[in-house]
VOGU-3710 file (C-alpha; in Angstrom, 3 decimals, decimal comma):
1> mqspvvfvli> 122,659/172,977/133,783  122,362/170,065/131,372  123,753/170,347/127,793  121,387/170,930/124,859  122,202/167,454/123,490  121,056/165,727/126,703  117,934/167,936/126,794  117,040/166,976/123,262  117,590/163,234/123,976  115,330/163,446/127,060
11> latitfatap> 112,607/165,116/125,011  112,986/162,488/122,289  112,713/159,670/124,844  109,528/161,161/126,329  108,034/161,676/122,867  108,724/158,141/121,719  107,290/156,683/124,930  103,899/158,407/124,702  102,388/155,495/122,743  102,554/151,690/123,208
21> aysqmiyase> 105,797/150,136/121,788  105,887/147,496/119,030  108,760/145,226/117,869  111,045/146,447/115,058  113,995/144,649/113,336  116,835/145,835/111,045  118,877/143,849/108,454  122,119/144,303/106,499  122,493/143,625/102,769  125,703/141,686/103,623
31> nplpvgsnvt> 127,387/140,804/106,938  130,314/140,279/107,410  131,789/142,171/104,446  135,209/143,285/103,136  136,965/146,629/103,611  136,025/149,204/100,927  132,620/147,688/100,139  129,167/149,283/100,579  126,343/148,076/102,847  122,657/148,920/103,092
41> lfsqstvtaa> 120,855/148,728/106,448  117,090/148,529/106,165  114,218/148,158/108,639  111,455/145,571/108,780  108,896/148,277/107,956  108,944/151,919/106,812  109,391/154,489/109,631  108,619/158,232/109,498  110,072/159,326/112,846  113,304/157,638/113,971
51> vwmfnndiiv> 117,085/157,959/114,658  119,876/155,795/113,133  122,883/155,496/115,523  126,374/153,888/115,537  127,872/152,982/118,917  125,603/155,664/120,540  126,599/158,337/117,939  123,754/159,748/115,822  124,041/159,134/112,067  120,710/160,540/110,853
61> mifpgdkiis> 117,430/161,773/112,395  114,208/161,147/110,466  110,901/162,989/110,813  107,849/163,308/108,553  108,854/164,908/105,268  112,549/165,514/106,100  115,798/164,215/107,684  118,960/165,607/109,375  122,353/163,847/108,697  125,362/164,192/111,042
71> ntwrdritfn> 128,304/166,043/109,538  130,591/163,089/110,401  128,608/160,763/108,100  127,294/163,278/105,542  129,759/162,291/102,745  129,495/158,496/103,313  125,792/157,702/103,690  122,614/157,772/101,626  119,165/157,617/103,282  116,116/156,327/101,333
81> sttssltiks> 112,985/157,806/102,937  110,704/155,498/100,902  112,181/152,295/102,384  113,798/153,870/105,517  117,072/152,195/104,427  120,570/153,544/105,199  123,494/152,949/102,735  127,105/153,354/103,993  129,962/153,605/101,437  133,703/152,680/101,544
91> lqvedsglyt> 133,566/150,677/104,767  136,671/150,423/106,973  137,557/148,102/109,861  136,670/150,945/112,251  133,056/150,847/110,931  132,563/147,487/112,697  130,238/147,873/115,662  126,666/148,268/116,919  124,059/149,988/114,681  120,739/151,032/116,280
101> lnamnsvpaq> 117,393/152,229/114,867  115,250/154,140/117,405  111,766/154,544/115,886  108,766/156,222/117,481  106,445/153,780/119,309  108,942/150,916/118,759  111,496/149,013/120,799  115,049/149,979/119,583  116,359/147,559/116,925  120,092/146,683/116,856
111> ltlsvrvpis> 122,560/145,016/114,436  126,286/144,258/114,884  128,217/144,854/111,636  131,646/143,231/111,021  134,074/144,773/108,428  137,063/142,517/107,680  140,385/142,515/105,725  140,482/139,689/103,082  142,868/136,733/103,536  146,015/136,695/101,284
121> nvtvranatn> 149,494/135,111/100,956  148,885/131,789/102,820  152,043/129,619/103,110  152,980/126,300/104,767  156,417/125,102/105,903  157,431/121,726/107,412  160,254/120,706/109,734  160,988/117,732/107,349  159,320/116,072/104,341  161,249/112,768/103,936
131> lvefidtavl> 160,179/110,634/106,919  160,345/107,018/108,115  157,202/105,251/109,366  156,848/104,838/113,167  160,124/106,783/113,740  159,839/110,411/112,575  157,429/113,220/113,644  156,094/115,778/111,123  155,427/119,436/112,111  153,548/121,680/109,618
141> mcsvahgtyp> 153,076/125,471/110,264  150,597/127,753/108,423  151,101/131,557/108,179  149,013/134,457/106,699  150,472/137,765/105,426  147,168/139,732/105,428  143,662/139,235/106,829  141,616/139,614/109,982  139,759/136,945/111,995  141,594/134,024/110,271
151> syvwlngssv> 140,306/130,424/110,733  142,590/127,467/109,849  141,642/124,070/108,304  144,233/121,431/107,261  143,726/119,217/104,180  145,420/115,924/103,236  144,516/115,598/99,584  140,756/116,385/99,625  140,169/115,114/103,187  139,983/117,401/106,237
161> vtasegvqls> 142,549/116,598/108,967  141,078/116,484/112,487  142,759/115,997/115,867  143,044/112,379/117,037  145,529/110,038/118,716  148,929/110,997/117,239  147,506/114,068/115,372  147,726/117,403/117,246  146,417/120,905/116,319  147,827/123,927/118,162
171> ngnatltivr> 148,395/127,702/117,866  144,719/128,241/116,975  144,929/125,266/114,526  147,776/127,058/112,642  150,255/124,264/113,584  149,730/120,555/112,675  151,877/117,921/114,443  151,807/114,192/113,424  153,645/112,054/116,003  155,364/108,896/114,646
181> vthyddglfr> 154,021/109,096/111,129  152,555/106,065/109,320  152,353/105,420/105,592  148,655/106,458/105,748  149,942/110,031/106,440  151,733/110,087/103,073  150,382/112,781/100,725  149,925/116,472/99,865  149,166/118,733/102,848  147,593/122,191/102,395
191> cnvsngishe> 146,275/124,910/104,737  142,848/126,537/104,020  142,440/129,930/105,784  139,077/131,797/105,781  137,401/134,695/107,655  133,797/134,728/106,416  134,426/137,104/103,472  137,315/135,338/101,755  139,514/132,250/101,862  142,825/131,080/100,405
201> islpvylnis> 144,521/127,665/100,186  148,298/127,350/100,429  150,534/125,543/97,962  150,874/121,833/98,938  153,733/120,331/100,963  154,375/116,630/100,173  155,261/114,243/103,023  157,291/111,356/101,595  157,036/108,476/104,118  159,142/105,321/103,721
211> ygpmkpvitg> 157,698/102,054/105,113  157,741/98,269/104,755  158,164/95,770/103,416  154,880/94,200/104,558  154,472/90,407/104,550  154,674/89,297/100,878  151,623/87,974/99,011  152,292/85,025/96,643  149,884/84,137/93,800  150,217/80,934/91,809
221> psmaltgtwe> 149,046/77,290/91,734  149,340/74,830/94,615  149,193/71,873/92,226  150,337/71,318/88,630  150,660/68,524/86,074  153,955/67,137/84,808  155,173/68,659/81,530  153,492/72,079/82,084  154,931/75,559/82,866  153,668/77,546/85,892
231> ifncssashp> 154,233/81,152/87,091  154,412/82,507/90,680  154,090/86,242/91,480  155,318/87,845/94,721  154,308/91,356/95,890  154,895/93,332/99,107  153,493/96,737/100,156  156,622/98,957/100,538  157,973/102,484/99,871  160,312/102,641/98,138
241> pshiiwyfnn> 159,553/99,330/96,309  161,263/96,248/97,809  163,868/93,972/96,166  162,478/90,362/95,593  164,534/87,102/95,900  163,088/83,543/95,264  164,421/80,346/96,984  163,604/76,654/96,282  164,884/73,988/98,690  167,126/76,724/100,297
251> sqvattsela> 168,703/77,636/96,918  168,221/81,040/95,213  166,404/80,611/91,906  165,366/84,189/90,873  165,662/87,905/91,799  162,442/89,152/90,146  158,877/89,372/91,412  157,767/86,783/88,797  159,068/83,189/88,944  158,469/80,898/85,903
261> igpltlnmsg> 159,214/77,136/86,246  158,859/74,234/83,821  158,479/71,908/82,130  157,479/70,377/85,479  158,677/66,998/86,769  157,625/65,102/89,880  160,843/66,150/91,742  159,936/69,850/91,329  157,330/69,500/94,092  158,286/71,409/97,281
271> kyicmafnsv> 158,461/74,784/99,113  159,020/78,042/97,185  160,110/81,041/99,383  159,806/84,769/98,491  161,879/87,384/100,463  161,217/91,201/100,146  163,940/93,788/101,266  163,602/97,653/101,681  166,994/99,376/101,460  165,700/102,626/103,075
281> tgknstaytm> 163,979/101,141/106,163  166,532/98,275/106,318  163,733/95,716/106,900  162,856/92,429/105,150  159,904/89,974/105,184  159,330/86,452/103,798  156,446/84,160/102,713  156,297/80,745/101,055  153,971/78,527/98,966  153,861/74,737/98,427
291> ltvlapvtmv> 153,684/73,174/94,940  152,638/69,545/94,283  153,376/68,107/90,825  151,077/65,271/89,650  150,993/62,927/86,653  147,603/63,085/84,746  145,006/60,254/84,712  145,299/58,759/81,208  143,117/55,612/80,984  139,952/54,220/82,636
301> siktveaqpl> 137,971/51,048/81,645  135,555/48,492/83,194  136,181/44,727/83,313  133,786/41,939/84,511  134,600/38,766/86,465  131,513/36,575/85,890  129,947/36,085/82,430  126,213/36,373/83,325  124,583/38,526/86,072  122,036/36,015/87,405
311> lnhtftlick> 119,567/37,075/90,085  120,761/36,094/93,616  124,290/35,226/92,330  127,582/37,138/92,861  128,793/39,560/90,149  131,895/41,857/90,104  132,973/44,985/88,104  136,623/46,281/88,120  137,710/49,869/87,222  141,093/49,729/85,408
321> tagnvesiiw> 143,199/53,005/85,513  146,602/54,537/84,559  148,330/57,677/85,972  148,276/59,348/89,434  144,809/58,343/90,688  143,689/59,669/94,059  139,996/58,732/93,944  137,581/56,442/92,065  133,822/56,997/92,018  131,264/54,490/90,677
331> mhgwspvhad> 128,074/55,921/89,115  124,692/54,171/88,691  122,544/56,298/86,420  123,381/59,812/87,637  123,832/58,862/91,318  127,068/57,782/93,068  127,245/54,139/94,235  127,680/53,612/98,004  128,395/50,343/99,795  125,356/48,671/101,413
341> ntrnlsmdna> 124,076/45,190/102,376  124,418/43,756/98,838  127,024/46,046/97,166  130,677/46,002/98,331  133,526/48,397/97,374  137,248/47,658/97,746  139,509/49,949/99,830  140,520/51,973/96,754  136,980/51,782/95,244  138,469/50,039/92,170
351> tltfdpvmks> 136,270/46,896/92,595  132,435/46,866/92,843  130,944/43,496/93,905  127,208/42,647/93,900  126,627/39,905/96,513  124,068/38,907/95,416  122,813/40,643/92,263  119,286/42,070/92,675  116,691/43,408/90,217  117,243/46,937/91,542
361> dngyywcvas> 120,878/46,704/90,352  119,755/46,929/86,710  121,015/49,997/84,881  123,964/51,905/83,423  127,295/51,917/85,337  130,566/53,807/84,800  133,595/54,738/86,922  135,439/58,098/87,197  139,164/58,165/88,178  140,633/61,558/89,189
371> nplsnstsei> 143,300/63,579/90,917  142,980/67,295/91,817  144,080/68,367/88,298  142,700/65,710/85,927  140,032/63,040/85,586  138,916/60,365/83,144  135,630/58,465/82,712  135,174/54,884/81,570  132,770/53,721/78,898  129,200/52,900/80,046
381> fmldvfygpe> 128,495/49,320/81,170  124,881/48,102/80,958  124,034/45,718/83,824  121,030/43,561/82,803  120,073/41,046/85,550  118,611/37,728/84,352  115,778/36,269/86,482  112,463/34,435/86,497  109,967/33,512/85,562  108,133/34,550/88,701
391> tptimgpnva> 104,643/33,223/89,496  102,384/34,167/86,547  99,423/36,515/86,864  96,248/35,568/84,974  93,838/38,313/83,856  90,252/37,350/82,915  86,771/36,758/84,380  85,930/34,097/86,955  82,362/33,776/85,655  81,006/34,071/82,111
401> ktgdnvtlsc> 77,658/33,460/80,433  76,936/30,830/77,868  77,618/31,768/74,244  80,343/34,345/75,052  84,030/34,157/74,089  86,357/34,776/77,067  89,945/36,078/76,811  92,487/34,878/79,414  95,865/36,732/79,550  98,967/35,371/81,312
411> yassnplsfy> 102,054/37,379/82,348  105,125/36,388/84,384  107,910/38,832/85,305  111,079/37,463/83,615  114,346/38,489/81,916  114,542/37,509/79,152  110,804/37,205/78,366  109,186/33,817/79,057  107,487/31,371/76,696  103,838/30,436/77,586
421> kwffndslva> 101,465/27,428/77,360  97,731/27,069/78,289  96,058/23,859/79,570  92,356/23,045/80,216  91,740/19,926/82,351  95,367/18,845/81,604  94,908/19,281/77,817  97,096/21,808/75,887  94,874/24,475/74,304  97,349/27,313/73,350
431> ntseyvtppl> 101,110/28,210/73,030  100,679/31,979/73,535  100,368/34,277/76,542  96,741/35,054/75,577  94,019/32,401/75,145  90,562/33,111/73,609  87,951/30,432/74,262  85,379/29,252/71,686  81,674/30,090/72,451  81,133/28,895/76,020
441> tiamsgmytc> 78,888/26,046/77,173  78,108/24,830/80,678  80,588/21,948/80,080  83,454/24,424/79,627  83,386/25,352/83,315  86,641/24,234/85,030  90,375/24,971/85,709  92,533/26,800/83,126  96,352/26,551/83,736  99,167/28,892/82,408
451> maynnitgkn> 102,861/27,797/82,427  105,787/30,311/81,858  109,378/29,147/80,894  112,764/31,134/80,819  115,321/29,488/78,482  118,316/31,376/80,085  117,631/30,608/83,771  116,098/27,201/82,852  113,179/27,778/85,229  109,394/27,556/84,792
461> staykmltvv> 106,355/28,638/86,864  102,579/27,929/86,683  99,269/29,495/87,782  95,609/28,561/87,253  92,166/30,164/87,093  88,710/28,673/87,707  86,011/29,666/85,154  82,277/29,146/85,812  79,826/29,324/82,858  76,259/30,503/83,734
471> dpiidvqvet> 73,017/31,115/81,737  71,900/34,841/81,683  68,692/36,483/83,093  66,293/37,307/80,226  63,409/39,366/81,711  62,270/40,971/85,033  58,800/42,500/85,713  56,775/43,796/88,718  53,204/42,428/88,862  50,211/42,674/91,237
481> sitpaiegdf> 46,880/40,853/91,315  45,113/43,096/93,829  43,451/46,336/92,639  42,774/48,983/93,632  45,222/49,841/96,442  43,240/51,338/99,319  44,669/52,679/102,573  44,192/50,209/105,435  43,831/47,097/103,168  46,337/44,287/102,462
491> ymlkcnvtgp> 48,420/44,636/99,271  51,165/42,566/97,514  53,780/43,174/94,761  55,489/40,249/92,924  58,806/40,132/90,967  58,594/37,769/87,949  62,077/36,687/86,713  62,856/34,754/83,518  66,233/33,001/83,938  68,365/31,876/86,928
501> aehvywmkng> 68,434/34,509/89,701  70,608/34,178/92,789  69,249/37,314/94,512  66,294/39,708/94,154  66,360/43,278/95,537  63,460/45,765/95,824  63,676/49,553/95,407  61,233/52,400/96,045  61,787/55,709/94,207  65,352/54,581/93,359
511> eplhadnrta> 66,277/53,776/97,000  66,559/50,290/98,604  63,288/49,057/100,208  63,660/47,662/103,748  61,311/45,427/105,758  59,483/46,815/108,820  56,457/45,930/111,007  54,123/46,463/107,999  56,364/45,483/105,065  57,610/41,888/104,606
521> fktdektvdf> 59,595/40,013/101,904  58,622/36,441/101,014  59,332/33,625/98,495  63,090/34,296/98,217  62,358/38,010/98,357  60,383/37,814/95,104  57,207/39,192/96,784  56,658/42,153/99,127  53,525/42,340/101,339  52,015/45,571/102,786
531> nplersdtgy> 49,769/44,893/105,772  48,094/47,313/106,177  48,702/49,667/103,260  49,378/53,363/104,084  49,273/56,425/101,862  53,037/56,880/102,456  53,541/53,645/100,460  52,686/55,561/97,270  55,706/55,565/94,913  57,593/53,868/92,068
541> yqcmainavc> 58,672/50,267/92,781  61,311/48,174/90,934  62,903/44,801/91,512  66,437/43,782/90,454  67,406/40,135/89,717  71,117/39,196/89,936  73,221/36,152/89,089  76,973/35,642/88,608  77,094/36,975/85,026  74,468/39,695/84,840
551> nmtslpykll> 71,721/41,667/86,549  68,464/43,115/85,250  66,058/45,709/86,728  62,336/45,867/86,003  60,569/48,924/84,662  59,141/51,158/87,471  55,693/50,161/88,749  53,683/53,088/90,138  51,809/52,164/93,318  49,109/54,761/93,991
561> vnygpetpii> 47,418/54,371/97,420  43,816/55,603/97,449  42,555/57,223/100,687  40,055/59,690/102,166  38,283/61,902/102,090  39,356/63,417/105,422  37,199/66,031/107,206  36,706/68,934/104,758  38,129/72,424/105,418  35,788/75,357/104,662
571> ngsafaetgh> 37,125/78,843/103,871  34,676/81,751/103,961  33,333/84,578/106,103  31,045/83,984/109,080  29,237/87,317/108,430  27,926/88,940/105,250  25,878/92,046/104,413  22,368/92,094/102,951  22,283/92,726/99,211  25,772/91,231/98,741
581> sttfqcsams> 26,937/87,689/97,950  29,573/85,582/99,724  31,735/82,662/98,602  32,612/79,408/100,453  35,498/77,122/99,359  35,657/73,468/100,432  38,711/71,163/100,269  39,484/67,664/101,629  42,563/65,425/101,610  41,700/62,572/99,236
591> mppsqfswwf> 43,082/60,274/96,544  41,654/60,345/93,976  40,305/63,930/94,481  36,831/63,990/96,053  33,551/65,123/94,545  31,800/67,924/96,507  28,215/69,022/97,221  26,778/71,934/99,297  23,608/71,772/101,467  21,607/74,516/103,168
601> ndslvantsv> 18,767/73,551/105,547  18,936/69,981/104,125  18,560/71,273/100,552  21,215/70,709/97,866  22,486/74,114/96,637  25,692/73,214/94,645  27,743/70,269/93,274  31,136/72,048/93,212  33,859/72,708/95,744  33,213/76,475/95,468
611> fttghlsfnm> 29,768/77,826/96,378  28,759/81,482/95,841  25,445/82,675/97,253  23,023/85,060/95,499  22,069/88,503/96,923  21,749/87,873/100,637  18,720/88,519/102,821  18,227/87,990/106,547  16,474/84,617/106,003  19,646/83,241/104,340
621> sgeytckayn> 21,430/83,097/107,708  22,033/79,530/108,871  24,253/76,394/108,572  25,969/75,586/105,237  27,288/72,001/104,912  29,993/70,677/102,535  30,065/66,910/101,729  33,194/65,278/100,132  32,869/61,808/98,423  35,663/59,441/97,122
631> nvtgknstns> 34,247/57,095/94,467  37,213/54,663/94,758  37,283/54,215/98,552  33,472/54,659/98,710  33,841/56,964/101,709  32,430/60,420/102,392  32,983/63,182/104,991  31,159/66,417/105,922  31,762/69,756/107,661  29,560/72,849/108,282
641> kmltvieaie> 29,938/76,639/108,445  27,526/79,113/110,126  26,661/82,311/108,168  25,016/85,361/109,778  23,531/87,996/107,419  23,672/91,556/108,827  22,415/94,954/107,605  24,800/96,556/105,062  26,709/99,872/105,350  25,573/101,914/102,355
651> svmvrnntvp> 28,096/104,809/102,298  31,001/106,443/104,211  31,983/110,128/103,636  34,329/112,713/105,258  32,810/116,198/105,841  34,118/119,515/107,222  32,134/122,554/108,427  34,858/125,269/108,569  37,846/126,497/106,548  41,139/125,035/107,874
661> issknftltc> 43,232/128,007/109,080  46,537/127,454/110,898  46,444/127,813/114,718  42,605/127,516/114,799  40,517/124,491/115,776  39,274/122,325/112,920  37,075/119,189/112,757  36,532/116,383/110,224  33,339/114,312/110,540  32,870/110,715/109,336
671> vvtgpydrih> 29,279/110,386/108,000  28,151/106,694/107,840  24,879/105,433/106,364  24,063/102,103/107,969  24,977/100,357/111,275  28,649/99,961/112,115  30,715/98,667/115,059  33,694/101,075/115,042  35,396/103,865/113,097  39,139/104,578/112,591
681> wmknsmhlnm> 40,977/107,250/110,580  43,681/106,952/107,864  46,222/109,576/106,734  48,134/109,142/103,467  46,873/105,495/103,279  48,362/104,685/106,714  46,528/104,095/110,001  46,473/107,388/111,926  48,339/106,832/115,193  46,517/108,760/117,892
691> ntstanthms> 49,650/108,643/120,110  51,432/110,862/117,548  49,428/113,909/118,656  51,118/113,834/122,062  54,596/112,906/120,754  54,765/115,549/117,984  54,764/119,136/119,279  53,602/120,430/115,861  50,379/118,348/115,802  47,561/118,029/118,350
701> yhtennmlhf> 44,436/116,021/117,496  41,999/113,542/119,034  38,853/111,585/118,098  35,402/111,906/119,613  32,616/109,609/118,385  32,765/109,936/114,569  34,813/113,202/114,573  38,536/113,968/114,258  39,380/117,220/116,127  42,572/119,254/115,387
711> tpvtmyndgs> 43,276/121,530/118,385  44,552/123,526/116,635  45,214/122,601/113,000  48,705/123,409/111,594  50,461/123,057/108,260  51,965/119,785/109,578  48,427/118,295/109,376  48,394/118,598/105,561  47,624/115,304/103,864  45,013/112,885/102,467
721> yqcvatnqac> 42,489/111,648/105,081  39,971/108,757/105,071  37,650/107,311/107,671  36,949/103,566/107,803  33,644/102,226/109,182  33,775/98,515/110,121  30,978/96,013/110,924  31,210/92,233/111,510  31,322/91,584/107,776  33,972/93,954/106,410
731> phdspqynlr> 35,519/97,488/106,560  34,199/100,357/104,340  36,599/103,153/103,268  35,479/106,717/102,577  36,773/108,608/99,511  40,012/110,540/100,213  39,681/114,047/101,700  42,691/116,309/100,886  43,433/118,707/103,760  45,492/121,820/102,885
741> vnygplsvni> 45,862/124,213/105,875  45,774/127,951/105,139  48,485/129,965/106,978  50,476/133,176/107,003  51,937/135,382/106,135  54,585/134,045/108,589  57,412/136,369/107,470  57,847/139,250/104,998  61,155/139,969/103,252  62,245/142,875/100,976
751> sgpdsakvgs> 65,175/142,166/98,606  67,011/144,889/96,677  69,763/147,525/97,190  70,006/149,784/100,272  71,401/152,663/98,184  72,076/153,711/94,591  73,627/156,598/92,626  71,443/159,370/91,246  69,720/158,290/88,020  70,114/154,524/88,629
761> svsltcsads> 67,145/152,176/88,078  66,160/150,419/91,339  63,896/147,374/91,910  62,625/146,183/95,299  60,896/142,765/95,618  58,579/141,746/98,463  57,950/138,057/99,365  56,040/136,285/102,146  55,699/132,696/103,476  51,955/132,087/103,076
771> wpgcdfswfl> 49,188/129,824/101,746  47,452/130,916/99,627  49,689/133,667/98,204  49,410/137,229/99,634  48,254/140,556/98,165  51,085/143,191/98,400  50,921/147,025/98,876  53,871/149,516/98,908  54,164/152,727/101,005  56,891/155,400/101,251
781> nnqssgfikt> 57,617/156,949/104,687  53,954/156,853/105,836  51,515/153,929/105,681  48,465/156,207/105,970  49,342/158,733/103,248  52,361/157,308/101,404  50,696/154,609/99,293  52,630/153,988/96,045  51,289/150,865/94,325  50,226/147,196/94,636
791> gsvitfsark> 52,151/144,108/93,545  55,213/142,272/94,803  57,791/144,366/92,796  58,296/148,146/92,747  60,719/149,834/90,271  61,841/153,513/90,313  64,709/155,851/89,277  67,038/156,967/92,157  66,799/160,691/93,021  66,540/162,802/96,154
801> gtegnytcka> 62,761/162,455/96,181  62,939/158,627/96,254  65,005/158,460/99,480  63,255/157,188/102,625  61,682/154,108/104,253  59,884/151,710/101,905  57,195/149,602/103,580  55,682/146,405/102,088  52,297/145,246/103,459  51,388/141,557/102,787
811> rnpvtnitav> 47,784/140,319/103,345  46,499/136,686/103,107  42,948/136,875/101,626  41,838/133,643/103,405  43,407/134,000/106,867  42,868/137,827/106,680  46,285/138,214/108,397  48,492/141,207/107,478  52,297/141,569/108,015  54,662/144,442/107,092
821> qtksftvtah> 58,396/144,922/106,454  60,321/148,220/106,005  63,616/148,886/104,141  65,624/152,127/104,229  66,921/153,453/100,883  69,399/156,325/100,256  70,701/158,111/97,147  74,545/158,512/97,119  76,855/161,281/95,677  80,718/161,990/95,634
831> astlhmpsqg> 82,399/163,847/98,627  86,003/165,145/99,326  88,325/163,708/102,017  90,442/165,696/104,469  93,661/164,094/105,990  95,150/165,425/109,246  98,719/164,691/110,557  99,018/162,645/113,728  99,740/164,227/117,104  102,967/162,219/117,511
841> glmlmglfal> 104,246/163,377/114,091  103,568/167,057/114,977  105,382/166,669/118,285  108,435/165,038/116,623  108,548/167,721/113,882  108,490/170,426/116,550  111,189/168,687/118,513  113,493/168,380/115,487  112,856/172,042/114,498  113,810/173,288/117,974
851> sgnvlfn> 116,892/171,138/118,387  118,328/171,102/114,848  120,704/174,041/115,335  122,118/172,514/118,516  122,895/169,030/117,131  123,870/169,713/113,548  125,900/172,963/113,004
//
């Protein structure tokens, strides 16, 4: 027979499996954690029926209102029924393991807890600490006196040591081996041991690694000036520090890292060698530097060979120097001088030869002599090239008018500046570069000569200018002898000029006038002929007269071409109604504007361009003629218009014979007094589109004779309607008819509370979608006998007698349609609540009561 414990576990399993399972999770307040500490295990949510277990041993059983704790754990745990948490005190290493929470209707939740001994007494020892680079191997071993689950990390200074080529980690990283150490491995090594709850770092072990010397590094000058002192420094990476020895020309000169030499002489140039020696590694290394001693540049000056730099002659500059000179540079302005087709430099750049000298060579020159450590600059030499005079340039007019004074200016490029003389017809008239003539006469036309002379080059040059003296133009006018200018006739304009004119030009409206098949220029272009004259020739005409000294333009002459009249154009209606008047307007292209007269049946009726009839009768139908007359051209032209007088429309009205009620047929009738040709309907001042009635599902209407039928009428037909009756003369609009369709009620709604406490004031409001507004009646529970009141709002105090179904009846007085809506209302009061335990809880409580004596005794 099975044991009681197994029986109870089977019952518990069946009980917990009677309902669907959900996911549960448990957490620890700390994990891992040290020996002797406390931990709290708590679930994701509060449970009322469950079992806490450790490695399949029960710790505590929980059921509604109580718990049972195993004797083994009774003195070490605390269970909080509010949070379902379990606290374990004074943990030991043996308490590490699997903790399980089996809750009713939940998948078992598990947590592995780790209890550990803290790390202490970490030490490091090394096989050797004084090592030689590339020869010795270092072995470091880390040990721990106390602690569980140790993890080892090696530190060199603050950097973590990882395995690589030549660096090995073994024995669970507790042993560090560095094969053939280098000086980069020099430093303090420590071991950091941790286990998740604590860590400890050992005291450092110092690896002292001897190396070097590396190749020495020498700092100091490569060149120096005579008479100065210079210092060389030699350093070499080495441990321990190297011994330094200096050699010059194979002779030892110093045994320190710093070498001072001076005052320098030229024979102290040469090779300086530094040797570094390490007494521990037994190695040495050497390096050298070269020193060149130079004498400074002390003097620079410029000398000339020829006395005067004459254009197209040879000229030479020499740069004189003293000291060790390695280079000479010539400067022109701020740019270096380079040899080219006319400038030559000697091999050492000391001589600059201009062959020949050119104008572009003008400017400031100096030379710079230098060696790598010193330089000197000469004084500035100003090269000023003498030349000229070149051919003079004469500024002044070629033509002038009588009575004027003319200024003639002469200039010739020359260095130094030239002297000038002026001649007229071989006679000297001035000794200056500028010559102003007396008032000119025709006899002063001729050749004026300028001569320029340079007293340094001994050269002279001449130029001349021809001056022509001309009388000016005094007056220019446009004249005509033919008036008036009439389209189709011959016409001529003449340009009268006072004074000599070489050319005459014509302009129309400010633009040049050109000859064509109708327009011709004659008499040296002083006349222009139009044959025949066209109206497009109208415009402002000017003529311009020109000679060598001046030009003059006439005042504008306005040519106005008279024409017409052309066939008149008559504006006016072809039909008019009896009893009304009509207006005709007549216009005709004409210059000057025409005079007008109106004729009816050969009788003169008006002498204006606009003619308005009196009240029309049928006998006033007929032909109306407009005559246009131009009193300049002497021409006239006529045109006629037929007028038909018809019977007038006296009135147009819109009538209805029924009340417009939604969903019923409705008709509007257009009543017209007088004959008409057609009728159309307008809605809201827009033409009523009869196709809309088929396209819009909300509206259906059509026309029949003079009636507009709505089949049926709806609220979408609301608007302002007009009918328009039209005859041959004009349309006639009816006054506006405002259509407002009566409808509803479409829906009834009661707003207000569904319930209220005894004694509360309650209001219910009834509303309906309707035009015009509805009449409302209220009933309670029975529409035949429960009438309460009329009006849209009902107010009452909540009590037992006011409970029931409230009905609102809405009636439209025009459509005679009635609709109702009912709302249920209750009066509330307080009531007690009874709570029953769940079936699963009762089953678990029974199970624990039956099995408690077996498990926990």
